[in-house]
VONUNU-78120 format. One record per residue: x, y, z of N, C-alpha, C in turn. Coordinates in steps of 0.2 Angstrom, whole numbers, plus 5000, padded with zeros to 4 digits. Layout:
XYZXYZXYZ...
! end
This chain:
443350405563442950405569442350455567441750415569441150465567440750445573440250485575439850495581439150535580438650515581438050555582437750535588437450585592437150575598436550595599436150555603435450585605435450645609434850675610434850735615435050725622434950665624435050645630435850635631436050595626436750585628437150655626436850705623437250755622437150795630436650795632436550835638437050795644437150735644437550705648438350725647438350725642439250755639439250815641438850865640438950935642439050935648438550905653438650905660439250875663439550815659440050805661440650835660440750875655441250905653441350975656440750985660440651045664440851035671441050985674441150965680441651005683441651045688442151085690442751035694443351065692443951025694443951015702443551075706443751075712443351035718442950975714442550945719443050875720443350895726443850845728443450795729442850785733442650705734442550665727442550695722442350665715443050645712443550675713444250665711444450615716444250605722444550565726444250485725443550485724443150425722443350405715443450455709443750435704444350475701444850455703445550465704445650495695445350465690445550465684444950515680444550555684444050585683444350645678444750675680444850745675445150725667445450655668445750635662445150605658444850575661444150535658443750595654443650645659443250715657443650735650444350745650444750775645444550735638444650665640444550615633443850625630443350635635442750645632442650715628442950765632442850835629443250845621443750805621444050805614443650765609443150715611442750685606442150735604441950765610441450805608441750865603442150895604442450935600442450915592442750845592442750815585442050805582441550795586440850795585440650855582440650905587440450975585440750995578441350995576441651005572441450985565441350915566441150885559440350905557439950905562439350935561439250995558439751045560439851105558440051125550440551065549440851065542440351045537439950985539439450955534438951015532438851055536438351125534438751175529439351165530439651225525439951175520439951115518440251075512440751085512441351085517442051095517442251025514442551015510442950945510443850945512443950885512444750885516445150915511444950915504445450955499445551035502444951045505444851125507445351155513445351095516445851105521446651125519446751075514447451085512447551145508447051175504447051235500447151295505446751275510446751335517447451345517447951305519448551315521448951335515448851315510449251335503449151405501448551435504448451515503448751545509448651525515448751555521449651555523449851485522450451475522450851455518450951485512451151455506451751425505452251455509453051445509453251395514452751375518452951325525452951255521453551225523453551155520453151105521452851075516452351025516452550945516453050945510453350875509454150875509454450825514455150805512455250745510455550745506455650675502456550665501456850625503457550625500457950685501458150725495458450775497457950835493457450815492456950855490456450895495456250945494455750995498455351025495454651015496454151055494453551105498453451155497453151195500452251175499451851215504451151195502451051225496451351285494451051295487451351265482452051245484452251185477451751135477451651115482451151045482450551045479450151115481449551145477449651135470450251185468450351185460450251115457450651065460450750995457449950965457449750965463448950945463448550975458448651045457448251085452448451045445448951045443449351015437449150945436449050905441448850845440448050845438447650885442446950895442446750915434447250955432447050985426447250935421447750905421448050865415447450805415447150775421446850715421446050745417445750815420445250825416445350845409445950885406446050875401446150825396446350775399446550715395445750675393445550685398444750645398444250685400443850735397443450785400442850735403442650675400442150655403442150625410442750605413442850595419442550645424442050625428441750665432441650645439441450695443441450695451441250615453441450585456441050505459441350455455441750465448442150405445442650385449442950345448443550305451444250305447444750315449445450295446445850265451446150215448446550165452447250205452447650205459448250235459448750185462449250165458449750115459450450145459450550185465451250225466451550215472452150215471452650205477452450275482452750265488452750315493453250375490453050435490453450485488452850555486453150605484452750665483452250645478452450625472452050595466451450565469451550525474450850485477450350555479450650585484450250635488449950695483450350715478449950765475449450735469449650675467449250635463448550625468448450605474447950585478447750655479447950715480447650775481447350805475447550805469447450805463446650775461446650725463446050685462445450705467445650725473445150755478444950805476445350855472445050925468444550905463444550855460444050835455443450795457443550785464442950735467442850665464443550655461443650585458443950545463443750485463443750435470444450405467444950405471445650365472445650305474445650245470445750185473446450165474446650155481447250155481447550075482448050065477448149995476448849975480448849915484449549895487449949885480450549915482451049895475451349835476451249795481451549725481451249675477450649695476450149635473450349625466450249575463450349555457449849505454449749495447449349445443448549455446448249405447447549395447447349435455447749445458447449495464447549565463448049595459448049655456447449675453447349625448446849625443446149645448445949605451445349585455445349665460445849705461445849755464445549815460445849805454445749855448444949845447444749785445444049765444443549785449443749785454443049785460443149865461443549905459443549975459443049995455442949965450442549995444442750055442443450065441443850125438443950125431443950195429444050205422444650215419445150225425445750235423446250205428446950195427447450175430448050205430448150255435448850285436449350235439449850235435450450185439451050215438451550205443452250215442452550175436453050195432453450155427453850105430453750085436454250045440453749985441453150005439452649935440452249925432452649945427452449935419452549865418453049825421452949735420452349715423452249735428451549705434450849725429450949785426450449795422450249755415450949755413450849725406450649645407450949625413450649545415449849545413449449585415448749585415448449625410448849645405448649695400448049685397448049605393447349595389446749595394446849575400446249605405446049675405446649705407446449775407446049805400446349785395446049805389445249785389445249725390444549695390444149735394444249765401443949805405443849875402444249895397444149965395444450015399444949985402445350035408445950065403445850145403446550185401447050195405447750175403448250175406448650235406448750265412449250325414449750305417450250325414451050295416451450365418451650365425452050415428452750375427453150415424453850405423454250425430454250375435454550405440455250355443455450325436456150285437456650335434456450375431456950425426457350405420457050335419457350295413457150325407457450355402457250385396456950325391457250275390457250235385456550175386456150195391455550155392455150135386454950075385454550055379453850035381453450075383452750045386452350025379451849985379451449985375451050035371450850035365450550085363449950135367449550075370449050105373449150145381449850135382450050165388450250235387449950295391450050355389450350385396450950415393451350445399451050505401450950505410450650555411451250615414451350665409451650715410451350785412451250795418450950845420451250925419451950925417452250985417452051025410451750995406451451005401450851055401450551065407450051105409450151155414449651205413449751255417449751245426450051285429450251265436449651315440449251345436448851395441448351355445448251385450447751355455447151325453447051265454446351225452445951215459445251255458445051245464444651185463444551155471444251095473443351105469443251035469442451045466442051045473441451075472441151075478440651005479440850985487440650915489439750935491439350885490438650885493438650885500439050835503439050825509439850795511440050775518440550755519440450685518439850645517439950585515440150565507440250625503440550615497441150565498441150525493441750465493442250505490442950485495443550525493444050465490444150405494444550355492444350295493444550235490444350175491445150145494445150115500445750085504445650015504446049965502445949895501446149875509445749815510445849785516445649715515446049675518445849595518444949585521444849605524444349595529444349535532443849485532443749425536443849365532443649375525443549325521443749345514444049305510444049325503444549375501444649395494445049435492445049505495445549545494445449605496444749655494444549695499443949725496444049805498443749835494443949915493443349945500443749965505443149995510443250065507442550085508442450155506442550215510442950265509443250325513442950385511442350405515442150465513442450535515442450585513442750655516442650645523442150635525442150625533442550595537442850545534443350505537444050535537444050575531444750605531444850655537444250685536444150735541444250725548443750665550443650645557444350625559444750575555445450545557445950605558445950655554446450705554446250745561445650765563445650805569445550755575445350695574445350655581446050645583446550625578447250595580447650675581447350725578447750775580447650805587446850785589446750815596447250765601447250725598447850695604448450685605448750695599449350705597449650785599449050825597449150895597449650915592449650905586450150925580449950995580450451025578450451095576450851105569450851165566451251175561451851165560452151175567452851165568453151105568452751045568452950965568453050945562453450895562453850865556453650785557453150755553452850695554453250645550453650595552454050555547453650485546453650475540453150405538453550365533453550305536454050255533453550205531452950205532452450155530452050155524451850115521451550135514450850195515450850235509450350285510449750255506449650185504449150165501448550135507448950135513448650085519448250145524447750135527447450175531447850205536448350175539448850205545449250255541449550245535449950305533449450375530448950345527448450395524448150425529447750395533447350415538447550465546448050415548448450425554448850485554449450475548449850525547449650575543449550565535449450615531448950665533448250645533447750665536447950715542448250675548448250705554448750765552449150765547449650815548449350875543449050865537448750915532448350955535447950915540447350955542447551015547448151025550448451055554449051105551449251095544449751115541450451105543450551045545451151015548451550995542452150965542452550945537452650875537452650845531452650775530453250755528453650715531454450675528454250605527454350585521454050535518454650495516454650425519455250375515454850345510455250325506454950275501454850205503455450175509455150105511455450115518455250085522455450075529456250045529456750065532457350035533457550045541457649995544457749995551458550035551458850015547459650045549459750115547459150135543459150225540458650255545458250215548457650245552457850325556458250305561458350355565458950405562459250395557459650455552459050495548458550455546458150495544457850545548457550525554457250565559457550625561458250615562458650675563458750705556458850695551458950725544458350775544457750745544457250785544456950835550457150825554457150855562456350835563456150765563455550755565455350755572454750775573454550775580453950725581453850695576453250625577453450585572453350515573453350465568452850405568452650385563452050325562452450265563452150215567452350145568451950085568452150025567451749975568452249935572452049875576452449855581453049815578452849795573453549755570454149805569454049865565454549915566454849925572454449925577454849945584455249885587455049825585455549765585456149765582456049775575456649805571457149845573456849895575457349965577457649935584457349895589457749885594458149825593458049785588458649735586459249765583459149825581459849855579460349875584460949865583461549865587461449945589461649955597461650015601462150055597461850115597462350175594462450235600462950275599463050325604462550385603462250395596461650435595461050415596460950355600460250335600459950385605459350405603458950455607459150515607459550535603459950605602459650635595459250695596458950735591459150795592459050835587459150925586458450945589457950915587457250935591456950875595456650895600456350825603455950775601455950725601455450675596454950665601454450705600453850705606453350655605453250625599452650565600452850515594452550455596452550405590451850385590451550375585450950355584450750305579450450245582450250185578449850125581450050065581449750005582450249955582450049905587450349835588451049835592451149895596451749885600451749835606452149795606452049735611452149785618451949755624451849785631452649755633452949695632453549685634454149725630454149775625454549805622454349875622453849895626453649965626454050005628454149995636454550035639455250055637455649985635456249995632456250035625455750015621455850055615455750145617455350155620455250225623455850255626456150215629456650235634457350245630457450195627458150185622458050245617457450265615457450315608457250385611457050385618456850445620456250475617455650435618455150465614454650495617454550555617453950595624453450545625452950525620452350495622452250455617451950385618451750345612450850345612450650355607449950355605449750295602449650235606449450165603448650175601448550165594447850165591447550105589447050095591446550035588445950065583446050035577445350055572445550015567445050015563445049995556444950025550445250015544444950055539444250075538443850025539443150045538442650055544443050035550442650055558442350115558441950125563441550185564441750225571442250195574442550225581443350185581443650235585444350215586444550235593445050185596445250205603446050225601446150275606446850305606447150305613447750285614448150285620448450345622447950395625448150465625448550475632448450425638448750445643449550395646449650355641450250315641450250245645449650235646449650165650449850115645450450075648450750045644450349975642450349955636449949895634449349905632449049955632448349985630448250015623447650015621447550055615447050095617447050115623446450175624446050165631445550195632445150195638444450205635444150155639443350165638443050175644443050235648442950245654442150235656441950245662441150235664440850295661441350355660440950425658440850415651441250385647441150365640440650315640440550265643439950215643439250255644439250305649438750335650438550385645439050425642438850475636438750455630439150405628439250375621438950305621439050265625438850205624438750165619439350175615439450145609439850075607440050035612440449995612440249935616440349865613440049805616440549755614440849735619441249675620440849605622440749555617440249505617440649445616440149385619440449315618440349305610440849265607440849245600440949175599440849135593440949075590441749085587442149045591442849045586442849025579442348975578442448945571442148995566441649025568441249065563441449145564441749165570441749235571441249275574440549245573440049275574439949285581439449345583439249345590438749285592438849265599438349225601437749255603437249215604436549245606436149205612435949245615435549225621434849185620434449175624433749145623433349185619433449265620433049305617433349335610433849305608434249325601434649385604434949415608435249465610435949445611436449475610437249475610437249475619437849415620437949425627438649455629438549505633439249545634439549505639440249505637440749475642440849505650440949455655441149505661441649555660441749605664442349655664443049615665443349635660444049605661444249555657443549515653443649455649443649475642443949425638444249455631443549435627443349465622442649445618442749495611442249495607442249505600441949585601442349625598442149705598441649725593441149745597440649765592440549855593440549895587440349975587439749995585439450025590438750045586438750095581438350075576438150115571437550165572437750235575437250265577436850305573436250335575435650355571435950395564436350445565436550475558437150465555437450415557438250385554438050345550438350355543438150295538438850265538438750195539439250145539439350135531439950165529440050165523440150095519440450045523440649985521441149985516440949935511441449915505441149935498441549945494441149965488441049885483440549895481440249815478439549805480439449735480438849715481438649725489438049735490437949775497437949705503437949645501437849595504438649585508439249615505439849615507439849655513439649715512439449765519439149735524438549705522438049665528438349625532438849575529439149535534439549565539439649625537440149665544439549695548438949685548438449725553438049675557438149675563437749635568437149665571436649645570435949685572435649645578435249675582434949655589435449635594435949675594436449665599436149685607435949735608435649755615434949765614434749795609433849795608433749785600433049755600432849755592433049805588433349795583433349845577434049875578434349885583435049905583435449885579436049915577436549895571437249915574437649865573438349885575438849835570439449885570439949855567440349795569440449735565440649685568441449695567441949705571442649715569443049665568442849595571443149535570443849535573443849575579444449585583444149555590444649535594444549505601444849565605444549595610444849655614444549635622444749665627444549665632444549735637444049745641444149815645444149805651444549825655444749805662444349845667444349845673443849875676443949955678444549975676444750045675444550075669444250025664444150055658444650055652445250025653445750025649445649965643445849975638445549935632446249905630446149845629446749795628446549745621447049755616446849715610447249645612446749595610447049535610447149495604446649485600446849455594446449475589446549425582445949435578445549365577444949375575444649305573444449305566444249245564444049235557444549215553444549225546444949195541445549245539445749295543446149345541446549345547447349335547447749355552448249405550448649435554449049495552449749485553450149495548450949475548451249525546451749565548452149615546451649685545451249695549450849755548450249745543450149685539449849685534449149625536448549625534448049585534448249545529448249465531448449415526447649375525447449365520446949335516447049255518446749215521446849155520446549115514446049145512445749135506446249155501446549205500446949215494447549175494447849165501448449115501448249035497447649015500447448955498447248955492447048995488446848995481447648995476448149025478448749035475449048955476449148925483449348855483448948815480448348815479447848765476447948765468448348815466448448825458449148785457449548785462450148725460449948665458450048635454449848575451449848525456450448515460450348455464450048445470449748515473449348525477448548515477448248455481447648455480447148505484447448525490447148565495447548605499447348665502447748695507447348735511447448725517447148755523447648795526447448865526447948925529447748955534448148965537448048995545448649015547448749055553449249095556449549065564450149065565450249045570450749075573450749075580451149115583451949115584452449145583453149135583453449185589453649155594453949205599454449245596454449315597454749365596454549405589453949385588453649415582452849445583452749495581451949535581451749495576450949475578450549445573450649365573450349345568450449265566450749255559451249215560451549185554451249155549451249145542450749095538451049035539450548995539450648915538449948885534450348825531449748795526449748715528449148695530449248625529449048605523449448555520449348545513449248475512448848455507448648395504448848375498449448325496449648315490449248285486449148295478448848265475449048185474448648135473448748065474449348065468449848025469450448005465450848065463450748115467451248185466451848185470452248205469452848225473453048305473453048345477453148405476453848425475454048475471454648505471454748565475454948565480454948635485455148685483455648685479455848735474455548775471455148725465454548755462454048785466453948755470453348775475453548855477454248865480454448915483454448975478454648955471454549005465453849025463453348975463452648985463452449035468452549025475452249065481452649145480453249155478453549215479453349245473453149225467452949255461452149275461451949245465451049255466450949295472451249295478451049335484451449395486451249445490451749475493452149455498452549475500453149445505452749425511452449475514452049465519451549405519451349385514450749335513451049275511451649275509451949205508452049155514451649105514451849045520452549035523452649035529453249035531453448945534452748925534452848855535452248815531452448745530451948695527452048635531451348625532451248555536450848505531451248445530450948405525450448355529449848355527449348315530449048275524448648205528448548155523447748195521447448225524446748245523446548315528446148365526445948415529445248405534445248435539444748425544444248475542443548455540443148495538442548515543442148565542441548575546441048545543440448545546439748515542439648545536439848615536439848655530440348665526440848615527441348605522441948675523441948685527442548735529443048715533443548745532444248725535444248715543444248675547444448685554445248705554445248755559445848785560446148785567445748785572445948795578446348745581446348675580447048625582447448655579447548655571448048675569448448725571448148765573448348835576448848815583448348775585448848765593449348725592449348685587450048635586450548675585450448735580450948775579451548755573452148755574452548725569452848675570452648635577453048575579452848515575453248475573453148415567452948355572452448365575452248315580452048245577451548255573451248195569451448185560451548245557451748255551452348285550452648285544453148315541452948385541453448445544453348505542453948535540453848585535454448615531454248705533454948725533455048805534455248825529455248895527455448925521456348945523456648935516457348955517457448995511457349055510457449115507458149105503458549095507459349095506459449035501459048975501459148915496458448925491458148965491457548975487457048905487456948885493456548825494456248825501455848775501455548755509456048695511456148685516456648625518456248605525456448525526456048495532456448545539455848555542456148595550456448545554456948565558457548535561457448565569457748525574457748545580458148615581458648625576459048685576458548745574458048725568457648785568457048795572456848745576456448745581456648785587457348775589457648805595457648885594457848895587457948975585457248995585456648965583455948995583455749005591455848955594455548965601455949015606456549005604456949075608456949135606456549155600456349215597456849245594457349205592458049225587457949215580457349195577457349175571456949235568457249265562456949325559456449315553456349255552455849235547455749285541
! end
């Protein structure tokens, strides 16, 4: 969350936050005035803090080191049966920084190192160690394999790859390409296996061989100094490395803290991947910036989730909507909602309105902070007043003082804003859904993506309200009602969301097209009752004279794609429907869903290791919301 205001906007904001609470007529006319002013006050505080920090050159690592010095024995990380204080983690981060700088003194501030590690303490102190050095950590999704994994490493322009020994096989699969790129391979033995036999050019990263004396953080030039790359599918193509400057780490920490009011006494339970912006920005940054405790789970487990919450005495947890559904689907237990300490907050996104209250009531969650944002976006919404089903509020006073959000008409096929006769965007009526655009304000640098500038340019909409203005195109459809409440509707373009992850249709189409018997594959997402997001489906054209072995196709898909990206349905079509610019048409296919109306449709059957023809039994389970997919 990053903003910069004009003099007039600042004056309006100061006037707004100074309105006396005793103005009865104002409170009568605007019943939510005080809460709306409070929201604005919090944003003003974040902006003022960021402006102050930029002058003092304080990085995110400096915040962490502050607590390592002031509260050294306070617990920083809980993991399985392990516990690490702030001074413990600082020592590990210092050892990591010292080992890296000693292993390659030529590695300098602004260079990139890829990180392929599972959730756990090692991930966190490796990330912090790289922050100390000013080296950019390119955080790789550990589900990736083959060409997609190589693509992420290549586009990072990294000099090194730090990876866990459990990923040795995945690294060896692309080893010739890594050698060609000249990337040094540093392996962390996090499996405990002593007889590993890595290739000769893999160096074991053994940080216990160096001193654990404090390693001070490098001085940053400004908060715009890049800290990390976080990969996102974007709207088209392969995963793209979104540039995360120090300002985003600090702003995320401050912004979400101001809503959830984290204190050093809080324990924040994280079961989502730390390579993802939700885990890193919402949870890790929000915790470390206030000296809180992070309880990290290696993976999400619905059966173990609440036991972990109780075990770690957590007061806050991170969620995505799918997690909430899984947790509600668990059999009721006598200790549901019973904790040694009150579970005061849940922070996340994607919680469905129909299960919101049930989820909050059954598990006795004090407040739910539903968040809307994107890894690379310039603004975020947070539901801070508990209105069910909303992702936040953009009140009249926010529009008056900030005025950085537009909901506009868009072309469904292209995902681009529609224009009026003057070339300006067309704002939708209040309450109507439209494409969300976020203003890139005067002093705010939209960091965009690593690589070619045109990739970032495609996410910028210009001439939205006036000539020369610039807005970030979210690629998402939202609506704002008459009270200012914001509702997320759906995603547009060539990306859909499933299991909390963005799925690139381009990537999945590429994998399917590499299967010998497939001529062409048009990939899209379809709604399945009882599930958040959209399940992957592919309209497939078979090569002339070929016959698909669906077991072979299943093995090809599962060996090439993460679970969340693997198509759940296949629709066999004679030919694909194309636009005049040879792009796949998807809208009609999306509407038809998984019903075998005109063509044969197949559904994945993991227990059989194949795709099978969809039957009425399958359709009944799907439409009733009983299918687990």
